[in-house]
C-alpha positions in Angstrom: 260.2 145.5 59.6 261.1 143.2 62.3 258.9 140.7 61.5 260.3 140.1 57.6 263.8 140.0 59.1 263.6 136.8 60.3 261.1 135.3 57.5 262.9 132.4 56.2 264.7 130.9 59.4 261.5 128.9 60.2 263.0 125.5 58.1 265.9 125.7 60.6 263.7 124.5 63.5 261.3 121.6 64.6 258.5 121.4 66.4 255.8 119.1 67.9 253.3 118.7 65.5 250.8 118.0 67.7 251.1 121.2 69.8 248.0 122.8 70.9 247.6 127.0 71.1 244.5 128.1 73.6 241.7 128.2 71.2 240.7 131.8 69.8 237.4 132.4 69.6 235.9 135.7 67.9 233.8 137.9 70.8 233.4 141.0 72.4 237.3 141.4 73.4 238.4 140.3 70.0 235.7 143.6 68.4 237.4 146.0 71.0 240.8 145.1 70.1 240.3 145.4 66.8 239.2 148.8 67.2 241.7 149.7 69.1 244.1 148.9 66.5 241.7 150.9 63.9 242.2 154.0 66.5 245.8 153.3 66.3 246.1 153.3 62.3 244.2 156.1 62.1 246.2 158.4 64.8 249.2 157.5 62.6 248.1 158.3 59.2 246.6 161.5 60.6 250.3 162.2 62.0 251.7 162.0 57.9 250.0 164.6 57.1 253.0 166.7 57.5 254.9 164.7 55.1 252.1 163.6 52.6 249.7 166.2 50.2 247.4 163.9 49.5 246.2 163.1 53.5 245.3 166.5 53.9 241.8 165.9 55.0 242.1 162.6 56.0 241.2 163.4 60.0 237.6 165.0 58.3 236.6 161.4 57.4 234.0 159.5 58.9 234.7 155.9 60.5 231.7 153.1 59.4 231.6 149.7 61.6 231.5 146.5 59.2 229.4 143.5 60.6 231.6 142.9 63.1 231.3 145.8 64.9 234.4 147.2 64.0 235.8 150.7 62.5 236.4 151.0 58.6 237.3 153.5 56.6 238.1 155.0 52.7 239.0 158.2 52.2 239.4 160.2 48.9 241.2 163.1 48.2 241.5 165.0 44.9 243.2 168.7 44.6 242.0 169.7 40.7 243.2 173.3 41.3 246.9 172.4 41.2 249.0 172.7 37.8 249.9 168.9 38.4 245.9 167.7 39.7 246.1 164.9 42.7 244.0 162.1 43.1 244.4 159.6 45.6 242.2 157.4 47.7 242.8 154.6 50.5 240.8 152.3 52.5 241.0 149.8 55.5 239.0 147.3 57.5 239.5 144.6 59.6 237.6 141.1 58.8 237.9 137.3 59.2 240.2 135.4 57.5 237.6 133.5 55.3 235.8 136.8 54.4 236.4 138.6 50.9 236.8 142.1 50.8 234.6 144.8 49.9 238.0 146.2 48.4 239.0 143.2 46.6 239.2 145.0 43.6 241.1 147.5 44.2 243.7 149.2 42.7 247.0 148.2 45.2 244.7 146.1 47.5 246.4 144.4 50.2 246.0 141.6 53.1 248.0 140.8 55.8 246.6 137.6 58.0 247.0 137.2 61.7 246.5 133.4 61.6 246.0 132.9 65.0 243.4 135.4 65.4 241.5 134.2 62.1 241.3 138.3 61.1 243.2 139.8 58.6 243.9 143.6 57.9 242.7 144.3 53.8 243.0 147.5 52.4 244.3 149.2 49.3 246.3 152.5 48.0 245.2 153.9 45.0 247.4 156.8 43.8 246.1 158.0 41.1 248.9 157.4 38.8 251.5 158.9 41.2 255.0 157.8 42.1 255.6 159.4 45.2 252.4 158.8 47.7 251.1 157.5 51.2 251.3 153.4 50.6 249.0 152.3 53.2 250.2 148.4 52.8 254.1 149.6 53.4 253.0 150.9 57.0 250.4 148.6 58.3 252.6 146.4 60.2 254.0 148.9 62.2 250.6 150.8 63.0 248.7 147.1 64.2 251.0 146.6 67.0 247.8 145.7 69.0 247.1 142.9 66.9 250.4 141.9 66.8 250.5 141.8 70.8 246.8 140.0 71.3 248.0 137.3 68.9 250.9 136.6 71.1 248.7 135.8 73.6 247.3 132.5 71.5 250.6 131.3 71.1 251.2 127.6 73.4 254.7 129.2 74.2 256.2 132.2 74.9 259.2 134.7 75.3 259.8 136.5 78.4 262.8 138.8 78.6 264.1 140.1 82.0 267.0 142.6 82.4 269.4 141.4 85.2 269.0 145.8 86.1 266.7 148.3 85.1 269.6 151.2 84.7 273.2 150.5 83.3 276.3 152.9 82.4 277.2 154.3 79.7 279.0 151.3 77.3 278.1 148.8 79.6 277.4 145.4 78.2 273.7 144.7 78.6 273.2 141.6 80.9 269.5 139.8 80.6 267.7 136.9 80.5 265.8 135.0 77.7 263.1 132.5 79.1 260.9 130.3 77.1 257.6 129.0 78.4 255.5 126.1 77.4 251.9 127.6 78.0 250.2 125.2 76.3 248.7 121.5 76.9 251.1 119.6 76.0 255.0 118.3 76.0 256.7 120.7 73.1 259.7 119.9 71.5 262.2 123.0 71.1 266.0 124.3 69.8 268.2 125.6 72.4 268.5 129.4 73.1 271.3 130.4 71.5 272.5 133.2 69.0 271.4 130.9 66.2 267.8 131.1 67.6 266.9 134.5 69.2 267.6 137.0 67.4 267.3 141.2 68.5 266.7 144.2 66.6 267.4 148.2 68.1 266.2 150.4 65.6 265.7 147.9 62.7 269.4 147.0 63.1 270.7 144.0 64.3 272.0 144.1 68.2 274.9 142.1 69.0 274.4 139.8 71.5 276.1 136.5 73.1 275.9 133.7 76.1 277.0 135.3 79.2 278.9 131.6 79.6 281.2 132.0 76.5 281.7 127.6 77.2 278.0 126.9 76.7 277.4 124.1 74.7 274.7 123.9 71.9 271.6 121.7 73.1 270.4 120.0 70.1 267.1 119.6 71.3 264.9 119.8 74.6 261.6 119.2 75.8 259.3 121.3 77.5 256.4 120.7 79.8 253.2 122.6 80.3 254.6 125.1 82.1 257.9 124.5 82.4 260.9 127.1 81.3 263.6 127.2 80.2 265.9 130.4 80.5 269.6 131.3 79.0 271.5 134.6 80.2 272.9 136.6 76.9 275.2 140.2 76.9 274.8 142.6 74.0 276.4 145.7 73.6 276.4 148.6 75.5 275.2 152.1 74.3 277.6 155.3 73.8 275.1 157.7 75.1 272.2 158.1 77.6 268.5 157.3 76.7 265.6 154.7 77.2 266.6 151.3 75.0 263.2 149.4 73.9 265.3 146.2 71.6 263.0 143.7 69.8 263.3 140.3 70.2 262.6 137.1 68.3 262.6 133.1 69.1 262.9 131.8 65.3 260.5 128.9 65.8 257.2 129.3 64.3 253.7 128.3 64.8 251.1 128.3 62.7 253.5 131.5 61.0 253.6 133.6 64.4 256.7 133.6 66.3 256.9 134.6 69.8 258.7 138.0 70.3 258.7 140.3 73.4 260.7 143.9 74.1 263.9 144.3 76.2 263.6 147.4 77.8 266.6 149.5 79.8 268.1 152.6 80.9 271.5 153.8 80.4 272.6 157.0 82.3 275.9 158.5 82.6 277.5 157.4 86.3 
């Protein structure tokens, strides 16, 4: 997974400890974003019915709302008529980080926190002793993209990606700008934007990049005042077939465990 790929990199970087992001408040907008994420997860699980028999009746369950007005669901499946009876359960909810989940004591319990939002996804998967089953925890990070996007809004610095042009020819190098912007209220210290601090993935695999100015020298540290930016131009490997391309990017400097990320979108065509 893209976010887990860089989980060990934060110790390489220094950050001004007095940094402050905008304050997050649990409001109606939060509830709306959480419900959108739960709808997204629900739809994706329904699509997995094609692969996992134990999800056959998932789209027939009724979602309920918890004390915050956020949708939650619990699903049970049993097939006792087959030669190999199947029993299977799963559940998922979004609650505040300090809360204890109703699923806490269930088999296969897991949590995924969103530190800047003060919330967490809590759920469980009980496969009934089966070895091959739909593992909800494995897919949660892919399904909860709405929450990842919301959390990015509460970082005190952002990553902005801009391609040199929107359309590229086959095998043409992809030239693009990476801009780091201080959106917080205080001066922050950063590491330079280079091949060791900016990372890209395409199709779940590293996408090779280098700075467009091959003679560029690393700057150990630099500072940005509130509203200031720093930009570096990179080149990435071209693509040999026509396609629309989305490349994930992350800057390896974390804030409360969250790293700024973005998507580089380009189109590759035959000339």
